[in-house]
VOPAGU-2260 file (C-alpha; in pm, 1 decimal, decimal comma):
REM VOPAGU-2260
SITE   aa  ch    i         X         Y         Z
SITE  MET   A    0   -8794,2    2003,6   15434,4
SITE  ARG   A    1   -8568,0    2102,8   15146,5
SITE  SER   A    2   -8643,1    1925,2   14817,5
SITE  SER   A    3   -8385,1    1685,9   14675,2
SITE  LEU   A    4   -8124,5    1803,5   14425,5
SITE  PRO   A    5   -8294,1    1632,9   14125,1
SITE  ASN   A    6   -8620,2    1809,4   14213,7
SITE  GLN   A    7   -8431,6    2137,8   14249,1
SITE  ILE   A    8   -8300,8    2097,9   13894,1
SITE  LEU   A    9   -8536,4    1872,2   13697,5
SITE  ASN   A   10   -8866,5    2054,9   13720,5
SITE  PRO   A   11   -9069,2    2210,0   13434,3
SITE  PRO   A   12   -8946,2    2571,3   13472,5
SITE  ASN   A   13   -8579,9    2469,6   13487,6
SITE  ILE   A   14   -8620,1    2227,1   13197,8
SITE  LEU   A   15   -8757,9    2514,9   12988,5
SITE  THR   A   16   -8461,9    2730,3   13091,5
SITE  MET   A   17   -8217,5    2455,4   12993,5
SITE  ALA   A   18   -8403,5    2412,3   12663,6
SITE  ARG   A   19   -8347,7    2783,7   12599,5
SITE  ILE   A   20   -7973,6    2734,2   12644,7
SITE  ALA   A   21   -7983,1    2421,2   12426,8
SITE  ALA   A   22   -8143,7    2626,2   12148,0
SITE  ILE   A   23   -7841,4    2857,6   12126,5
SITE  PRO   A   24   -7618,0    2624,7   11916,0
SITE  LEU   A   25   -7904,0    2565,2   11670,7
SITE  MET   A   26   -7969,6    2937,3   11635,2
SITE  ALA   A   27   -7597,0    3007,8   11600,8
SITE  ALA   A   28   -7559,6    2740,3   11331,5
SITE  LEU   A   29   -7847,0    2892,0   11134,5
SITE  LEU   A   30   -7692,0    3238,3   11163,3
SITE  LEU   A   31   -7368,0    3119,5   11004,1
SITE  SER   A   32   -7550,2    3193,1   10678,3
SITE  PRO   A   33   -7672,5    3543,8   10587,6
SITE  SER   A   34   -7951,1    3396,6   10372,2
SITE  ARG   A   35   -8313,4    3495,9   10408,6
SITE  SER   A   36   -8427,3    3141,9   10490,6
SITE  ALA   A   37   -8156,1    3091,5   10755,5
SITE  GLY   A   38   -8252,5    3420,9   10917,9
SITE  PHE   A   39   -8619,1    3326,4   10914,4
SITE  TRP   A   40   -8560,6    2993,6   11092,8
SITE  ALA   A   41   -8312,1    3150,4   11335,1
SITE  ALA   A   42   -8577,6    3410,4   11420,7
SITE  ILE   A   43   -8827,7    3129,7   11486,1
SITE  VAL   A   44   -8581,1    2958,1   11723,4
SITE  PHE   A   45   -8505,4    3289,0   11896,6
SITE  ALA   A   46   -8876,0    3374,9   11930,7
SITE  LEU   A   47   -8961,2    3033,4   12078,4
SITE  ALA   A   48   -8667,9    3060,1   12319,7
SITE  SER   A   49   -8785,9    3406,9   12423,8
SITE  ILE   A   50   -9134,6    3271,5   12491,3
SITE  THR   A   51   -8985,1    3009,7   12725,3
SITE  ASP   A   52   -8829,9    3297,5   12920,8
SITE  TRP   A   53   -9178,6    3418,6   13011,4
SITE  LEU   A   54   -9320,8    3067,4   13045,8
SITE  ASP   A   55   -9061,1    2930,3   13286,8
SITE  GLY   A   56   -9113,3    3224,6   13523,8
SITE  TYR   A   57   -9490,5    3185,3   13501,9
SITE  LEU   A   58   -9471,8    2812,1   13575,2
SITE  ALA   A   59   -9226,9    2860,9   13862,4
SITE  ARG   A   60   -9465,3    3104,5   14032,0
SITE  ARG   A   61   -9780,3    2907,8   13947,9
SITE  MET   A   62   -9639,0    2575,0   14065,5
SITE  GLY   A   63   -9456,3    2724,0   14364,9
SITE  ILE   A   64   -9122,9    2572,9   14264,3
SITE  VAL   A   65   -8888,5    2869,1   14258,1
SITE  THR   A   66   -8541,6    2718,6   14312,5
SITE  VAL   A   67   -8191,7    2852,1   14372,5
SITE  PHE   A   68   -8079,5    2672,0   14055,6
SITE  GLY   A   69   -8355,8    2839,3   13855,7
SITE  LYS   A   70   -8276,8    3183,6   13995,3
SITE  PHE   A   71   -7913,4    3131,8   13894,7
SITE  LEU   A   72   -7968,5    2981,4   13550,3
SITE  ASP   A   73   -8261,6    3186,7   13416,6
SITE  PRO   A   74   -8085,2    3526,6   13384,9
SITE  ILE   A   75   -7775,3    3354,5   13244,6
SITE  ALA   A   76   -7986,6    3186,1   12975,3
SITE  ASP   A   77   -8141,8    3521,4   12883,4
SITE  LYS   A   78   -7804,6    3691,0   12846,7
SITE  LEU   A   79   -7649,2    3400,3   12654,0
SITE  ILE   A   80   -7915,5    3385,6   12384,4
SITE  VAL   A   81   -7926,8    3764,3   12337,3
SITE  MET   A   82   -7548,6    3792,2   12311,3
SITE  ALA   A   83   -7520,9    3485,2   12087,3
SITE  ALA   A   84   -7768,9    3634,4   11839,0
SITE  LEU   A   85   -7597,9    3974,4   11834,4
SITE  ILE   A   86   -7248,8    3827,5   11798,3
SITE  MET   A   87   -7354,5    3593,2   11516,7
SITE  ILE   A   88   -7497,5    3878,3   11304,9
SITE  LEU   A   89   -7195,9    4106,5   11360,3
SITE  PRO   A   90   -6997,5    3967,4   11061,4
SITE  PHE   A   91   -7288,8    4056,7   10830,0
SITE  ASN   A   92   -7282,0    4422,0   10945,8
SITE  ARG   A   93   -7640,1    4401,4   11067,5
SITE  VAL   A   94   -7559,5    4562,1   11400,6
SITE  PRO   A   95   -7294,2    4818,7   11500,9
SITE  ALA   A   96   -7017,6    4661,9   11707,5
SITE  TRP   A   97   -7030,5    4943,1   11964,9
SITE  MET   A   98   -7394,9    4863,8   12039,5
SITE  VAL   A   99   -7308,5    4500,0   12105,1
SITE  LEU   A  100   -7023,2    4616,0   12329,6
SITE  VAL   A  101   -7257,4    4842,7   12530,1
SITE  ILE   A  102   -7508,6    4561,3   12581,7
SITE  LEU   A  103   -7240,7    4304,9   12670,4
SITE  GLY   A  104   -7055,2    4547,0   12898,3
SITE  ARG   A  105   -7371,6    4638,8   13086,7
SITE  GLU   A  106   -7459,9    4274,2   13146,3
SITE  ILE   A  107   -7110,0    4187,2   13270,2
SITE  ILE   A  108   -7100,4    4486,4   13507,3
SITE  ILE   A  109   -7449,6    4430,1   13649,1
SITE  THR   A  110   -7390,0    4055,9   13688,8
SITE  GLY   A  111   -7070,2    4134,8   13879,2
SITE  LEU   A  112   -7247,8    4384,2   14105,4
SITE  ARG   A  113   -7526,2    4132,7   14172,0
SITE  GLY   A  114   -7262,1    3877,6   14272,3
SITE  ILE   A  115   -7101,0    4124,7   14512,7
SITE  ALA   A  116   -7439,1    4216,2   14664,1
SITE  SER   A  117   -7535,8    3850,2   14694,9
SITE  SER   A  118   -7210,1    3765,8   14873,7
SITE  GLU   A  119   -7305,4    4028,0   15132,0
SITE  GLY   A  120   -7654,2    3883,2   15168,4
SITE  ILE   A  121   -7808,7    4177,9   14983,3
SITE  VAL   A  122   -8075,4    4130,4   14716,4
SITE  ILE   A  123   -8129,3    4419,9   14475,3
SITE  GLN   A  124   -8444,8    4352,2   14278,2
SITE  ALA   A  125   -8451,0    4400,2   13900,8
SITE  SER   A  126   -8630,3    4720,7   13805,9
SITE  GLU   A  127   -8905,5    4770,4   13549,3
SITE  LEU   A  128   -8643,8    4942,6   13333,6
SITE  GLY   A  129   -8452,0    4616,6   13308,5
SITE  LYS   A  130   -8765,4    4429,5   13202,3
SITE  PHE   A  131   -8845,0    4686,5   12932,3
SITE  LYS   A  132   -8482,6    4673,2   12818,9
SITE  THR   A  133   -8511,8    4298,3   12766,4
SITE  ILE   A  134   -8838,0    4330,3   12571,6
SITE  PHE   A  135   -8693,1    4590,9   12334,8
SITE  GLN   A  136   -8376,5    4386,1   12289,1
SITE  ILE   A  137   -8580,5    4081,1   12190,0
SITE  VAL   A  138   -8794,1    4275,0   11940,3
SITE  ALA   A  139   -8483,3    4442,7   11796,0
SITE  ILE   A  140   -8296,1    4114,3   11755,2
SITE  LEU   A  141   -8592,1    3952,2   11581,0
SITE  GLY   A  142   -8591,7    4235,1   11328,1
SITE  LEU   A  143   -8215,6    4227,1   11275,9
SITE  VAL   A  144   -8209,1    3849,6   11233,8
SITE  LEU   A  145   -8493,0    3862,2   10977,0
SITE  HIS   A  146   -8312,1    4156,9   10809,7
SITE  TYR   A  147   -8483,2    4149,6   10469,7
SITE  ASP   A  148   -8803,1    4309,1   10337,9
SITE  TYR   A  149   -9116,8    4124,2   10442,6
SITE  ASN   A  150   -9468,5    4164,6   10310,1
SITE  TRP   A  151   -9730,8    4109,1   10577,8
SITE  LEU   A  152  -10064,3    4092,2   10391,8
SITE  PHE   A  153  -10139,5    3772,9   10196,8
SITE  GLY   A  154   -9848,6    3821,4    9957,1
SITE  ILE   A  155   -9995,0    4140,7    9807,5
SITE  ALA   A  156   -9697,9    4337,9    9677,1
SITE  HIS   A  157   -9728,9    4701,5    9780,4
SITE  PRO   A  158   -9470,8    4938,7    9934,0
SITE  LEU   A  159   -9709,3    5033,6   10214,7
SITE  LEU   A  160   -9745,7    4668,4   10312,1
SITE  THR   A  161   -9373,4    4591,1   10308,4
SITE  VAL   A  162   -9150,6    4626,3   10614,3
SITE  ASN   A  163   -8772,3    4634,9   10600,6
SITE  MET   A  164   -8691,1    4424,0   10904,9
SITE  HIS   A  165   -8338,0    4560,2   10937,4
SITE  ASN   A  166   -8469,5    4915,5   10977,9
SITE  PHE   A  167   -8739,5    4782,4   11211,5
SITE  GLY   A  168   -8475,7    4608,7   11423,2
SITE  MET   A  169   -8244,7    4911,3   11434,7
SITE  PHE   A  170   -8530,4    5136,2   11547,0
SITE  TYR   A  171   -8599,6    4911,2   11845,2
SITE  LEU   A  172   -8229,1    4854,5   11911,4
SITE  TRP   A  173   -8174,9    5228,7   11961,9
SITE  ILE   A  174   -8452,1    5225,6   12221,6
SITE  ALA   A  175   -8297,9    4912,3   12376,5
SITE  ILE   A  176   -7957,3    5083,7   12396,7
SITE  ILE   A  177   -8105,2    5383,2   12578,4
SITE  LEU   A  178   -8283,5    5150,6   12822,6
SITE  THR   A  179   -7969,2    4937,3   12859,4
SITE  ILE   A  180   -7763,0    5237,6   12970,6
SITE  TRP   A  181   -8045,5    5386,5   13179,6
SITE  SER   A  182   -8122,1    5061,0   13362,0
SITE  GLY   A  183   -7750,6    4999,1   13417,0
SITE  VAL   A  184   -7699,4    5341,0   13575,5
SITE  ASP   A  185   -8018,6    5293,3   13780,8
SITE  TYR   A  186   -7890,9    4960,1   13915,1
SITE  LEU   A  187   -7548,0    5108,2   13990,2
SITE  VAL   A  188   -7704,7    5396,7   14186,9
SITE  ARG   A  189   -7924,2    5156,6   14387,1
SITE  PHE   A  190   -7622,7    4930,2   14450,2
SITE  VAL   A  191   -7415,3    5220,5   14584,0
SITE  LYS   A  192   -7702,4    5336,5   14807,9
SITE  VAL   A  193   -7747,2    4989,0   14954,8
SITE  ILE   A  194   -7381,3    4913,4   15027,5
SITE  THR   A  195   -7309,7    5258,9   15174,6
SITE  ARG   A  196   -7590,5    5249,7   15430,1
């Protein structure tokens, strides 16, 4: 027997997903300021939201409550928070606009292709490339949002113990861009193979 609509929506995994979406305005408000403290708290919000991305999937599988609503909302929440963070730091020149365009364009294209496949009753599973792409995007965004130099060992001031988080973020963003394009092309090839059978 199919569960009721409230149970389809109001269960722990979906509540976590909705909380991730609810965190976006708070993160965006913090990123209106380029200050170090605003970036630090925005990074905390982004990190916690990213953890819920793993946790809601884990709970859905563990509790056996994978729902159509959850399958629809979870990837949208992921894309919204990533794009919100990147767009909010654009005015501070912390990320090249073309990189944001590549990431946004890939997500729009792949989401459209998934919709077409779904309308034909075809499910094309996400590849490992897509999962790695997401991980590198998250790490990159954390670095770019933090932006400033951070010392990681009990406040001891030494160049070898200091990390410039902007450079850290850009390093991982380059990897994320490569994986973004690669995973997008991989999905497109698999989509074409499936619909031309």
